[in-house]
C-alpha positions as CSV (number, residue, x, y, z in Angstrom):
1,M,35.8,-90.6,0.1
2,Y,32.6,-88.9,1.0
3,L,33.5,-85.4,-0.2
4,E,34.7,-86.7,-3.5
5,K,31.3,-88.3,-4.5
6,E,29.5,-86.7,-7.4
7,I,26.9,-84.3,-6.6
8,K,24.2,-86.3,-8.4
9,F,24.2,-88.9,-5.6
10,L,23.3,-86.2,-2.9
11,P,19.6,-86.7,-1.9
12,G,17.6,-83.9,-3.7
13,V,19.9,-83.5,-6.7
14,G,19.8,-86.1,-9.4
15,P,21.3,-86.0,-12.9
16,K,19.5,-82.9,-14.1
17,R,20.2,-80.7,-11.1
18,A,23.7,-82.1,-11.0
19,E,24.3,-80.9,-14.6
20,L,22.9,-77.4,-14.0
21,L,24.9,-77.1,-10.7
22,E,28.1,-78.0,-12.6
23,K,27.6,-75.5,-15.5
24,E,26.3,-72.6,-13.3
25,A,28.1,-72.9,-10.1
26,D,31.1,-75.4,-10.7
27,I,29.7,-77.7,-8.2
28,R,30.6,-81.2,-9.3
29,T,31.3,-83.1,-6.0
30,F,30.1,-83.1,-2.3
31,G,33.2,-81.0,-1.5
32,D,32.4,-78.4,-4.1
33,L,29.1,-78.0,-2.4
34,L,30.8,-77.7,1.0
35,Y,33.0,-74.9,-0.3
36,Y,30.0,-73.0,-2.0
37,F,30.1,-70.4,0.7
38,P,27.1,-68.1,1.5
39,Y,27.5,-64.5,0.5
40,K,25.6,-63.3,3.5
41,H,23.7,-64.4,6.7
42,I,20.3,-63.2,7.7
43,D,18.6,-63.2,11.0
44,R,15.5,-65.2,10.6
45,T,14.4,-65.3,14.3
46,K,12.3,-62.1,14.0
47,F,8.7,-62.2,12.5
48,Y,6.8,-59.0,11.4
49,A,3.0,-58.4,11.8
50,I,1.7,-57.3,8.4
51,R,0.8,-53.9,9.6
52,E,4.4,-53.3,10.6
53,I,5.8,-54.0,7.1
54,V,6.9,-50.9,5.3
55,H,9.0,-50.5,2.1
56,S,12.6,-51.5,2.8
57,D,16.0,-52.4,1.2
58,T,16.3,-55.4,3.6
59,N,14.6,-58.7,3.6
60,I,12.0,-59.5,6.3
61,Q,9.7,-62.2,7.1
62,F,6.2,-62.8,8.4
63,R,3.6,-65.5,8.9
64,G,0.2,-65.2,7.3
65,R,-2.8,-67.1,5.9
66,L,-3.2,-67.4,2.1
67,A,-6.6,-65.6,1.5
68,S,-6.8,-65.6,-2.3
69,M,-4.9,-66.1,-5.4
70,K,-5.5,-64.8,-8.8
71,K,-3.7,-65.4,-12.2
72,E,-3.7,-62.9,-15.0
73,G,-2.3,-62.4,-18.5
74,A,-1.0,-65.3,-20.8
75,Y,2.4,-66.9,-21.7
76,R,5.2,-64.3,-21.1
77,N,3.0,-61.7,-19.5
78,E,1.6,-64.1,-16.9
79,R,1.3,-62.6,-13.3
80,L,0.2,-64.5,-10.0
81,S,-1.2,-62.3,-7.2
82,V,-1.4,-63.9,-3.8
83,W,-3.0,-62.1,-0.9
84,M,-1.8,-63.0,2.7
85,T,-3.6,-61.9,5.9
86,D,-2.8,-62.0,9.4
87,H,-4.8,-60.4,12.4
88,T,-3.3,-57.0,11.5
89,G,-4.0,-56.6,7.8
90,S,-3.2,-58.1,4.3
91,V,-0.5,-57.7,1.9
92,E,0.1,-58.8,-1.8
93,L,2.6,-61.2,-3.2
94,V,3.5,-60.8,-6.9
95,F,5.0,-63.6,-8.9
96,F,6.0,-63.6,-12.7
97,K,7.7,-67.0,-13.1
98,G,7.1,-70.5,-11.9
99,L,3.4,-70.0,-11.7
100,K,2.4,-73.4,-12.6
101,Y,4.6,-74.9,-9.9
102,L,3.2,-72.3,-7.3
103,L,-0.3,-72.9,-8.2
104,S,0.2,-76.7,-7.6
105,K,1.8,-76.1,-4.2
106,L,-0.2,-73.2,-2.6
107,K,-3.4,-73.7,-1.0
108,I,-6.1,-71.2,0.0
109,G,-6.5,-71.2,3.8
110,G,-3.0,-72.5,4.4
111,D,-0.6,-70.8,6.8
112,Y,2.7,-69.8,5.3
113,V,6.0,-68.1,6.2
114,V,7.0,-65.4,3.7
115,F,10.5,-64.0,3.3
116,G,11.5,-61.3,1.1
117,K,12.2,-57.5,0.4
118,P,9.0,-55.4,0.7
119,S,8.6,-52.8,-2.2
120,E,6.0,-50.3,-3.0
121,F,3.6,-50.0,-5.8
122,N,0.8,-47.5,-6.3
123,G,1.1,-46.5,-2.8
124,A,0.8,-49.9,-1.3
125,V,3.5,-52.4,0.0
126,N,3.8,-55.7,-1.8
127,F,6.4,-58.5,-2.1
128,V,7.8,-59.6,-5.6
129,H,9.1,-63.1,-5.7
130,P,9.4,-63.6,-2.1
131,D,10.2,-67.2,-0.6
132,I,7.0,-68.9,0.6
133,E,6.8,-72.0,2.4
134,P,4.3,-73.9,4.7
135,A,4.6,-72.6,8.3
136,T,3.7,-76.0,9.5
137,R,6.4,-77.8,7.5
138,Q,8.6,-79.9,9.9
139,E,11.8,-80.0,7.6
140,E,14.8,-81.8,8.8
141,T,17.2,-79.0,9.6
142,I,20.2,-77.9,11.5
143,A,19.6,-75.3,14.1
144,A,21.5,-72.0,13.3
145,V,21.3,-68.5,14.8
146,L,21.8,-66.9,11.4
147,Q,20.5,-68.3,8.1
148,A,23.0,-68.5,5.1
149,S,22.0,-66.9,1.8
150,Y,23.7,-68.5,-1.3
151,S,24.2,-67.0,-4.7
152,T,22.2,-68.3,-7.6
153,T,22.2,-67.5,-11.3
154,E,19.1,-66.5,-13.3
155,R,19.2,-69.9,-15.0
156,M,19.3,-71.8,-11.5
157,K,16.4,-69.7,-10.3
158,N,14.3,-70.5,-13.4
159,N,15.0,-74.1,-12.6
160,F,13.9,-73.7,-9.1
161,I,17.5,-74.0,-7.5
162,T,17.2,-71.1,-5.1
163,S,19.2,-70.0,-2.2
164,R,16.7,-72.1,0.0
165,V,17.1,-75.1,-2.1
166,I,21.1,-74.8,-1.8
167,A,20.5,-74.6,2.0
168,K,18.5,-77.7,2.1
169,L,21.1,-79.5,-0.1
170,M,23.7,-78.3,2.6
171,V,21.6,-79.9,5.3
172,S,21.5,-83.2,3.4
173,L,25.3,-83.1,2.9
174,W,26.1,-82.6,6.7
175,Q,23.5,-85.0,7.8
176,G,25.2,-87.7,5.6
177,M,28.6,-86.9,6.9
178,T,30.5,-89.2,9.3
179,G,33.4,-88.3,11.2
180,A,35.3,-84.8,11.4
181,I,36.8,-83.2,8.3
182,P,40.5,-83.7,8.4
183,E,42.9,-80.8,9.0
184,T,44.7,-79.2,6.1
185,L,47.1,-76.9,8.0
186,P,49.6,-78.0,10.7
187,E,48.5,-78.1,14.3
188,T,51.4,-75.7,15.2
189,L,50.0,-73.2,12.7
190,I,46.4,-73.5,14.0
191,H,47.5,-73.2,17.6
192,S,49.9,-70.1,17.0
193,L,47.4,-68.3,15.0
194,K,44.6,-69.3,17.3
195,L,42.5,-70.5,14.3
196,L,39.2,-72.4,14.5
197,S,39.4,-76.0,13.3
198,L,38.6,-76.6,9.6
199,H,35.6,-78.8,10.5
200,D,34.1,-76.3,13.0
201,S,34.8,-73.4,10.5
202,L,32.9,-75.1,7.6
203,F,30.0,-76.1,9.8
204,N,29.8,-72.5,11.2
205,I,30.0,-70.8,7.9
206,H,26.9,-72.6,6.8
207,F,25.1,-73.1,10.2
208,P,26.4,-70.4,12.5
209,Q,25.9,-71.3,16.3
210,S,26.7,-67.7,17.2
211,A,27.9,-64.5,15.5
212,V,31.2,-65.0,17.2
213,L,31.7,-68.4,15.8
214,L,30.6,-67.1,12.3
215,Q,33.5,-64.5,12.5
216,K,36.0,-67.1,13.5
217,A,34.9,-69.5,10.9
218,Q,35.2,-66.5,8.2
219,Q,38.6,-65.7,9.6
220,R,40.0,-69.3,9.4
221,L,38.6,-69.9,5.8
222,K,39.7,-66.6,4.5
223,F,43.2,-67.1,5.8
224,E,43.5,-70.5,4.5
225,E,42.5,-69.5,1.0
226,L,45.0,-66.8,0.9
227,F,47.7,-68.9,2.6
228,W,47.5,-71.5,-0.1
229,I,47.9,-68.9,-2.9
230,Q,50.8,-67.3,-1.2
231,L,52.5,-70.7,-0.3
232,R,52.1,-71.8,-4.0
233,M,53.3,-68.5,-5.4
234,L,56.3,-68.3,-3.3
235,S,57.2,-72.1,-3.8
236,L,57.1,-71.6,-7.6
237,R,59.3,-68.5,-7.2
238,E,61.7,-70.4,-5.0
239,E,61.7,-73.4,-7.5
240,R,62.4,-71.1,-10.4
241,H,65.3,-69.2,-8.6
242,V,66.7,-72.6,-7.9
243,A,66.0,-74.5,-10.9
244,M,65.6,-72.1,-13.9
245,Q,69.0,-71.3,-15.6
246,G,69.0,-67.9,-17.5
247,F,71.2,-66.5,-20.1
248,D,74.1,-64.6,-18.3
249,F,74.4,-61.1,-19.7
250,K,78.0,-60.6,-18.6
251,Q,78.5,-57.1,-19.9
252,V,77.1,-53.6,-20.5
253,G,78.6,-52.9,-23.7
254,A,78.9,-50.4,-26.7
255,C,75.2,-50.3,-27.6
256,F,73.9,-49.5,-24.1
257,N,76.8,-47.2,-23.3
258,R,76.7,-45.2,-26.6
259,F,72.9,-45.0,-26.5
260,Y,73.2,-43.5,-22.8
261,S,75.8,-41.0,-23.6
262,E,74.7,-39.9,-27.3
263,F,71.1,-40.9,-28.0
264,L,69.1,-40.6,-24.7
265,P,66.3,-38.2,-25.3
266,F,66.1,-36.9,-21.7
267,E,67.8,-37.4,-18.3
268,L,66.4,-40.6,-16.8
269,T,64.4,-40.3,-13.6
270,E,65.8,-42.0,-10.4
271,A,62.9,-44.6,-10.6
272,Q,64.1,-45.4,-14.1
273,K,67.7,-45.8,-13.1
274,R,66.7,-47.9,-10.0
275,V,64.5,-50.4,-12.3
276,I,67.4,-50.7,-14.8
277,R,69.8,-51.6,-11.9
278,E,67.3,-54.2,-10.7
279,I,67.0,-55.7,-14.2
280,R,70.7,-55.6,-14.6
281,K,71.3,-57.6,-11.5
282,D,68.8,-60.1,-12.6
283,T,70.1,-60.6,-16.1
284,G,73.7,-61.1,-14.8
285,S,72.8,-63.5,-12.1
286,G,72.8,-66.6,-14.2
287,K,69.2,-67.2,-13.3
288,Q,66.1,-66.6,-15.7
289,M,64.5,-63.2,-15.0
290,N,60.9,-63.0,-14.7
291,R,60.0,-59.5,-13.6
292,L,56.8,-57.4,-13.6
293,L,57.4,-53.6,-14.4
294,Q,54.7,-51.3,-13.2
295,G,54.6,-47.7,-14.3
296,D,51.9,-45.1,-14.7
297,V,51.0,-43.8,-18.1
298,G,53.8,-41.7,-19.4
299,S,56.4,-42.8,-16.8
300,G,59.0,-44.0,-19.3
301,K,58.5,-47.8,-19.3
302,T,59.3,-48.1,-23.1
303,L,62.6,-46.3,-22.6
304,V,63.6,-48.8,-19.8
305,A,62.5,-51.7,-22.0
306,L,64.7,-50.4,-24.7
307,M,67.8,-49.9,-22.7
308,V,67.3,-53.6,-21.3
309,I,67.0,-54.9,-24.8
310,L,70.3,-53.1,-25.7
311,I,72.0,-55.0,-22.8
312,A,70.8,-58.3,-24.5
313,I,72.2,-57.1,-27.9
314,D,75.6,-56.2,-26.3
315,N,75.7,-59.9,-25.1
316,E,74.9,-61.1,-28.7
317,Y,71.4,-62.0,-28.0
318,Q,68.1,-61.0,-29.9
319,A,65.1,-59.4,-28.2
320,C,61.4,-59.1,-29.0
321,L,58.6,-56.8,-27.7
322,M,54.9,-58.1,-28.0
323,A,52.1,-55.5,-27.8
324,P,48.3,-56.3,-27.8
325,T,47.3,-54.2,-30.7
326,E,48.7,-53.1,-34.1
327,I,48.5,-49.4,-33.0
328,L,50.7,-50.0,-29.9
329,A,53.0,-52.3,-31.8
330,N,53.4,-49.6,-34.5
331,Q,53.8,-47.0,-32.0
332,H,56.8,-49.0,-30.3
333,Y,58.4,-49.7,-33.7
334,N,58.4,-46.0,-34.8
335,T,59.6,-44.8,-31.3
336,I,62.2,-47.3,-30.8
337,G,63.4,-47.1,-34.4
338,K,63.6,-43.3,-34.1
339,M,65.6,-43.5,-30.8
340,I,68.3,-45.8,-32.1
341,K,68.7,-44.7,-35.5
342,G,72.2,-44.7,-36.4
343,L,73.3,-46.8,-33.3
344,G,73.6,-50.1,-35.2
345,P,70.8,-52.7,-34.1
346,T,68.2,-53.6,-36.7
347,V,64.6,-53.5,-35.9
348,A,61.6,-55.3,-37.6
349,L,57.9,-55.0,-37.2
350,L,55.7,-58.1,-37.5
351,T,51.7,-57.9,-37.2
352,G,48.8,-59.3,-38.9
353,S,49.0,-56.7,-41.6
354,T,52.5,-57.6,-42.6
355,R,52.8,-58.7,-46.3
356,K,53.9,-62.2,-47.2
357,K,57.2,-61.0,-48.8
358,E,58.1,-58.9,-45.8
359,R,57.3,-61.8,-43.5
360,K,59.7,-64.0,-45.4
361,R,62.4,-61.3,-45.0
362,I,61.8,-61.0,-41.3
363,H,61.8,-65.0,-40.9
364,E,65.1,-65.3,-42.6
365,G,66.5,-62.3,-40.8
366,L,65.6,-63.7,-37.4
367,M,67.2,-67.1,-38.1
368,S,70.4,-65.6,-39.5
369,G,70.6,-63.1,-36.5
370,D,70.6,-60.1,-38.8
371,I,67.5,-58.9,-37.0
372,H,68.3,-57.8,-33.5
373,I,64.9,-56.6,-32.3
374,L,61.5,-58.0,-33.3
375,I,58.3,-55.9,-32.4
376,G,54.9,-57.0,-33.1
377,T,51.5,-58.4,-31.9
378,H,50.2,-61.9,-31.6
379,A,51.9,-62.5,-34.8
380,L,55.3,-63.1,-32.8
381,I,53.8,-66.4,-31.3
382,E,53.1,-68.1,-34.7
383,E,55.0,-71.4,-35.0
384,N,57.2,-70.2,-38.1
385,V,58.5,-67.3,-36.2
386,Q,61.9,-68.6,-35.0
387,F,64.9,-66.9,-33.6
388,D,68.6,-67.5,-33.9
389,R,69.3,-66.5,-30.1
390,L,66.3,-65.0,-28.4
391,G,67.6,-63.7,-25.0
392,M,65.0,-61.1,-23.9
393,V,61.3,-61.1,-24.0
394,V,59.3,-57.9,-23.3
395,I,55.5,-57.9,-23.1
396,D,53.7,-54.8,-23.0
397,E,50.2,-54.4,-21.6
398,Q,50.6,-57.9,-20.4
399,H,47.1,-58.3,-18.9
400,R,45.6,-58.3,-22.5
401,F,47.3,-61.6,-23.3
402,G,46.3,-65.0,-21.9
403,V,49.1,-66.8,-20.0
404,A,49.0,-69.6,-22.7
405,Q,49.8,-67.0,-25.4
406,R,52.6,-65.4,-23.6
407,A,54.0,-68.9,-22.8
408,R,54.5,-69.6,-26.5
409,L,57.1,-67.1,-26.7
410,W,59.1,-68.9,-24.1
411,E,58.6,-72.1,-26.1
412,K,60.7,-70.7,-28.9
413,N,63.9,-71.4,-27.1
414,T,65.3,-74.6,-25.6
415,H,66.7,-72.2,-22.8
416,A,64.4,-69.7,-21.1
417,P,64.8,-66.2,-22.2
418,H,64.7,-63.4,-19.7
419,V,61.2,-62.1,-19.4
420,L,60.0,-58.5,-18.6
421,V,56.2,-57.9,-18.6
422,M,55.0,-54.4,-18.4
423,T,51.8,-52.7,-17.4
424,A,50.6,-49.2,-17.5
425,T,47.7,-50.2,-15.3
426,P,48.8,-49.8,-11.9
427,I,48.2,-52.9,-9.7
428,P,46.8,-52.7,-6.1
429,R,49.3,-54.1,-3.7
430,T,46.9,-56.9,-2.7
431,L,46.3,-57.9,-6.3
432,A,50.0,-57.8,-7.1
433,M,50.8,-60.1,-4.2
434,T,48.0,-62.5,-5.3
435,V,48.4,-62.6,-9.0
436,Y,52.1,-61.9,-9.4
437,G,53.4,-63.3,-6.0
438,D,55.8,-65.4,-7.9
439,L,57.4,-62.6,-9.8
440,D,60.0,-59.9,-8.9
441,V,58.1,-56.5,-9.1
442,S,59.7,-53.3,-10.0
443,K,57.9,-49.7,-10.0
444,I,58.4,-46.6,-11.9
445,D,56.7,-44.0,-9.6
446,Q,58.0,-40.8,-11.2
447,L,57.2,-38.8,-14.4
448,P,60.0,-37.6,-16.7
449,P,61.1,-34.0,-15.9
450,G,59.1,-31.3,-17.5
451,R,55.8,-33.2,-17.4
452,K,52.9,-31.2,-15.9
453,P,50.0,-33.1,-14.3
454,V,46.8,-33.2,-16.3
455,K,44.1,-30.9,-15.0
456,T,40.8,-32.9,-14.9
457,L,37.4,-31.2,-14.9
458,H,33.9,-32.4,-14.7
459,F,31.2,-31.0,-17.0
460,Y,27.5,-31.9,-17.4
461,E,26.6,-32.6,-21.0
462,E,24.2,-29.5,-21.0
463,R,27.3,-27.4,-20.8
464,S,28.7,-28.7,-24.1
465,N,29.0,-25.3,-25.6
466,E,31.7,-24.4,-22.9
467,I,33.6,-27.6,-23.8
468,F,33.5,-26.5,-27.5
469,R,34.7,-23.1,-26.8
470,F,37.5,-24.3,-24.9
471,L,38.3,-26.7,-27.7
472,Q,38.3,-23.7,-30.1
473,Q,40.9,-21.8,-27.8
474,Q,43.2,-24.9,-27.7
475,I,43.1,-25.5,-31.5
476,A,43.7,-21.7,-32.0
477,A,46.9,-22.1,-29.9
478,G,48.1,-24.9,-32.3
479,R,47.0,-27.9,-30.1
480,Q,44.8,-31.0,-30.8
481,A,42.1,-32.8,-29.0
482,Y,40.6,-36.3,-28.5
483,I,36.9,-36.7,-28.0
484,V,36.1,-40.3,-26.8
485,Y,32.7,-42.0,-26.9
486,P,31.7,-45.4,-25.2
487,L,29.7,-46.6,-28.2
488,I,30.2,-46.6,-32.0
489,S,26.6,-46.3,-32.8
490,E,23.3,-45.6,-31.0
491,S,21.9,-48.3,-28.7
492,E,18.4,-49.0,-27.7
493,K,19.5,-50.6,-24.4
494,M,22.0,-47.9,-23.3
495,D,21.3,-44.3,-22.9
496,Y,25.0,-43.1,-23.7
497,K,26.5,-40.8,-26.2
498,N,27.7,-42.4,-29.4
499,L,30.5,-41.8,-31.8
500,E,28.7,-41.5,-35.1
501,D,26.2,-39.0,-33.7
502,G,28.9,-37.1,-31.9
503,F,31.2,-37.1,-35.1
504,E,28.4,-35.3,-37.1
505,Q,27.8,-33.0,-34.3
506,I,31.4,-32.0,-34.0
507,R,31.8,-31.6,-37.7
508,N,28.9,-29.3,-37.8
509,R,30.6,-27.1,-35.1
510,F,34.2,-27.4,-36.5
511,T,33.6,-27.1,-40.3
512,E,36.0,-27.6,-43.0
513,A,35.1,-24.1,-44.4
514,D,36.6,-22.8,-41.1
515,G,39.8,-24.7,-41.5
516,Y,39.2,-27.6,-39.3
517,T,39.8,-31.2,-40.2
518,I,38.1,-34.0,-37.8
519,I,38.9,-37.6,-38.0
520,M,37.2,-40.6,-36.6
521,V,38.9,-43.8,-35.4
522,H,37.1,-47.0,-34.1
523,G,37.8,-50.6,-33.8
524,K,35.5,-51.8,-36.6
525,M,37.3,-49.5,-39.2
526,P,39.4,-51.2,-41.9
527,A,43.2,-51.3,-40.8
528,A,44.2,-48.9,-43.8
529,E,41.4,-46.3,-42.9
530,K,42.6,-46.3,-39.3
531,D,46.3,-46.0,-40.0
532,L,45.5,-43.0,-42.5
533,A,43.4,-41.3,-39.8
534,M,46.2,-41.8,-37.2
535,R,48.8,-40.6,-39.4
536,L,46.8,-37.4,-40.2
537,F,46.4,-36.6,-36.5
538,K,50.1,-37.4,-35.7
539,E,51.2,-35.1,-38.4
540,G,49.1,-32.3,-37.1
541,K,46.8,-32.3,-40.3
542,A,43.8,-33.0,-38.4
543,Q,42.8,-31.1,-35.0
544,I,40.2,-33.3,-33.4
545,M,40.2,-37.2,-33.2
546,V,36.8,-38.5,-32.5
547,A,37.2,-42.1,-31.1
548,T,36.3,-45.1,-29.1
549,T,38.5,-46.6,-26.5
550,V,40.7,-48.0,-29.4
551,I,43.2,-45.1,-28.4
552,E,43.3,-46.2,-24.8
553,V,46.9,-47.5,-25.1
554,G,49.7,-46.8,-27.6
555,V,48.8,-43.3,-29.0
556,D,51.4,-40.9,-28.3
557,I,50.9,-37.3,-29.7
558,P,52.7,-34.7,-27.4
559,N,50.8,-31.9,-29.1
560,A,47.4,-33.2,-28.0
561,T,46.5,-31.3,-24.9
562,V,42.7,-32.0,-24.5
563,M,40.9,-35.3,-23.7
564,V,37.1,-35.0,-23.7
565,I,35.4,-38.2,-22.5
566,E,31.6,-38.3,-23.3
567,S,29.4,-40.3,-21.0
568,A,32.3,-40.6,-18.6
569,D,30.3,-42.4,-16.1
570,R,30.2,-45.4,-18.5
571,F,33.9,-46.1,-17.9
572,G,35.7,-47.6,-15.0
573,L,38.4,-45.8,-13.1
574,S,41.2,-47.8,-14.7
575,Q,39.9,-47.0,-18.2
576,L,39.4,-43.2,-17.4
577,H,42.9,-43.0,-16.1
578,Q,44.4,-44.9,-19.3
579,L,42.4,-42.5,-21.6
580,R,43.5,-39.5,-19.6
581,G,47.0,-40.8,-20.1
582,R,46.9,-39.9,-23.8
583,V,47.3,-36.3,-23.1
584,G,50.0,-34.6,-20.9
585,R,52.8,-36.2,-23.0
586,G,54.3,-32.9,-23.9
587,A,55.5,-29.8,-22.1
588,E,52.2,-27.8,-22.4
589,Q,49.5,-27.9,-19.8
590,S,46.9,-30.6,-20.7
591,F,43.2,-31.2,-19.8
592,C,40.8,-34.0,-19.4
593,L,37.1,-33.0,-19.5
594,L,34.7,-35.7,-18.1
595,A,31.2,-35.2,-19.5
596,T,28.3,-36.8,-17.9
597,S,24.5,-36.4,-17.5
598,Y,23.0,-35.1,-14.3
599,K,21.8,-38.7,-13.5
600,L,24.7,-40.3,-11.9
601,S,24.9,-43.4,-9.6
602,A,26.6,-43.1,-6.2
603,D,29.5,-45.2,-7.7
604,A,29.7,-43.1,-10.8
605,R,29.9,-39.9,-8.9
606,K,32.6,-41.3,-6.6
607,R,34.6,-42.3,-9.7
608,I,34.3,-38.8,-11.2
609,E,35.4,-37.3,-7.7
610,I,38.4,-39.7,-7.7
611,M,39.4,-38.6,-11.1
612,T,39.2,-34.9,-10.6
613,T,41.2,-35.0,-7.2
614,T,44.0,-37.1,-8.2
615,T,46.5,-38.2,-11.0
616,D,48.3,-40.8,-9.1
617,G,47.5,-44.1,-10.8
618,F,48.4,-46.3,-7.9
619,A,46.0,-44.4,-5.7
620,I,43.4,-44.8,-8.4
621,A,44.1,-48.5,-8.7
622,E,43.5,-48.9,-5.0
623,A,40.2,-46.9,-5.1
624,D,39.1,-48.9,-8.0
625,L,39.7,-52.2,-6.2
626,K,37.6,-50.9,-3.3
627,L,34.8,-49.8,-5.4
628,R,34.6,-52.6,-7.9
629,G,36.3,-55.5,-6.0
630,P,38.8,-57.7,-7.7
631,G,36.4,-59.5,-9.9
632,D,38.0,-62.2,-12.1
633,I,41.7,-61.4,-10.9
634,D,43.7,-59.9,-13.8
635,G,41.6,-62.0,-16.5
636,T,42.9,-65.3,-15.1
637,Q,39.8,-67.0,-16.4
638,Q,41.2,-66.6,-19.8
639,S,44.5,-68.1,-18.9
640,G,43.2,-71.2,-17.0
641,I,44.5,-70.6,-13.6
642,P,41.7,-70.9,-11.0
643,F,42.3,-67.8,-8.8
644,K,38.8,-67.2,-8.2
645,L,38.4,-66.5,-4.6
646,R,35.5,-68.2,-2.7
647,I,35.5,-66.2,0.5
648,A,38.4,-63.9,0.8
649,S,38.3,-60.4,-0.7
650,L,41.3,-58.4,-1.9
651,S,39.6,-55.3,-1.2
652,T,38.7,-55.8,2.4
653,D,41.1,-58.5,3.7
654,E,44.5,-56.9,3.1
655,Q,45.7,-57.6,6.7
656,L,44.8,-61.3,6.4
657,L,46.7,-61.5,3.1
658,L,49.8,-59.9,4.6
659,L,49.6,-62.4,7.4
660,A,49.2,-65.3,5.0
661,R,52.1,-64.1,2.9
662,R,54.3,-63.7,6.0
663,T,53.5,-67.1,7.4
664,A,54.1,-68.8,4.0
665,A,57.3,-66.9,3.6
666,D,58.5,-67.8,7.2
667,I,57.8,-71.6,6.5
668,L,59.7,-71.6,3.2
669,A,62.6,-69.6,4.7
670,A,63.0,-72.3,7.3
671,D,62.1,-75.3,5.2
672,P,62.3,-74.4,1.3
673,A,61.6,-77.9,0.0
674,L,59.0,-78.6,2.9
675,T,60.8,-81.7,3.9
676,Q,60.4,-81.4,7.7
677,P,57.8,-83.8,9.3
678,E,55.6,-81.1,10.4
679,H,55.4,-79.8,6.8
680,Q,54.5,-83.0,5.2
681,Q,50.9,-82.3,5.0
682,L,51.6,-78.9,3.4
683,K,53.9,-80.4,0.7
684,E,51.3,-83.1,-0.2
685,T,48.5,-80.6,-0.4
686,L,50.5,-78.1,-2.4
687,Q,51.7,-81.0,-4.8
688,Q,48.1,-81.9,-5.3
689,Q,47.2,-78.4,-6.3
690,L,50.1,-77.8,-8.6
691,H,49.6,-81.2,-10.2
692,R,46.0,-80.1,-11.1
693,E,47.3,-77.0,-12.8
694,I,49.6,-76.3,-15.8
695,N,52.8,-74.8,-14.2
696,W,52.9,-71.3,-16.1
697,S,55.6,-70.1,-13.7
698,K,58.5,-70.0,-16.3
699,I,56.7,-67.2,-18.0
700,S,54.2,-64.9,-16.3
């Protein structure tokens, strides 16, 4: 097959370029190159006269004659100045890399086409590293109204694989192709959705014959990309529902009922009750539960998880809860231990810090069934940690674990336990449908009664005295405060506030002589030091905790009412929201103070504005997706699932995603196993995709 050929065999590539293309752009075959889509298209039909050129943020092109060249400097400080002229004036081109190559190719007196972004230096317009090629070159090319621009890494550019080179390789690829690219979607689907053919779509994405055909090509390719993800996800979900038998929790018994009537710390919200009903229905269905629980910070997910664990215990099964950090694991252990003290079930804590003697006791207790609930970190997935009857697995802050790590918990049973994965990072709808499309999703969208929304205010760093006075007032009223820094120590590369300098500044302002105790917590501290500092703060013996984002999750101090975030522009929206969630956990009014310099980028200013106008985590997640884009979806790179989108965008293509999901769902509703003749092609393509991947659907 032509498209399956190794890329090194394409004219213009060869072994060295092939190795670089594979490492930098995942281009191994002709087909990979074909699906290496341009990130934008540029109108190259317009040429400027030199005197018309002004400083601009957009690329332009002009024709000119090379009047002179001058190389200055040596080794890493080399610079090549190239002066171009036309009948209207002259302009300088400046190059800092690839000078030897340029000097060998460029000739004084030659006519060239220059394409790049005009900048300004010392009051004059120039071009830094523009594309330049002979105006008379008669290259073999394919006519297009708009020219495709391709992403290239720094290493690719340093080895002369530019966007222009990729475009030339694309020409070579298409010129060597015989016959049409076969369809991947059923003709009935293409007809009903009025989609462009796959062949025409791929041609027009690289060589648009018109703006209309470019739009149709993008529409088809985006839809197809999203459709295959949805069909795969929904197929796995259907397969799990049919094939995966689960432990049948037949009863809600004494543990659950007694806890509900005698131990419950506060009245459940309607959202919590709804989620418990959904989980109860799953665990009593005879099928394995695989459910995602979303809940904003402080919404009561841990309480829901505990009540679900009690249902497992009532049915004579064990449960485990895995957290990403020792701080969070300890928090869960202390919270759950306190909540069920006197109820009966036994709880154990297993982390990297657990001593050998205690580990032995825990291992024996798990195998004998004497330990009902095991809470811990990655230590839970060690091979020697075995259970007697593991029926329920709860994974907190699940995005911090790779899929392979989470799957090792499932492997501890010959029979799949029920799985509840929780996140306090609200997930935008499009992301949830894409990454967690095979899961059942529950959402806690209410805060417990008595909680007041945190007031969020923005301060410039020059007003730090106001922040200090406010902290003094809160501490005088018996409250505590966090001050968070983005860096532990000073950085030459980043002009941000750092924890070590900040700690000294705060200790000078809040002195021991005046009765203040200030503690410092960061990720590089020895565990014992960190635990001591956390304990002092938790017991109210320290008034201010100076920390890095190590406290982002798992620190629950109801008496802490102030969160100061220094260099707040350094953090993303999701992280700012998580940090803010450390306060507002008691009945008193809490505050989040965002401190920044006056120099703020447009994106940073927008993030600060969003934080000061809403406390709704789901609204913040949607805004974050629009500002940053999905990036590497949910850390899937670490888990080995290739969900990197080539052309679709979860932040801008929501309607196409909804159409793709609806289309996939309709097909599977009518033909769950894809056995009908018109769906054979879909089934074969889907099986090929699933065969290339490890099936992680048994545990999310």
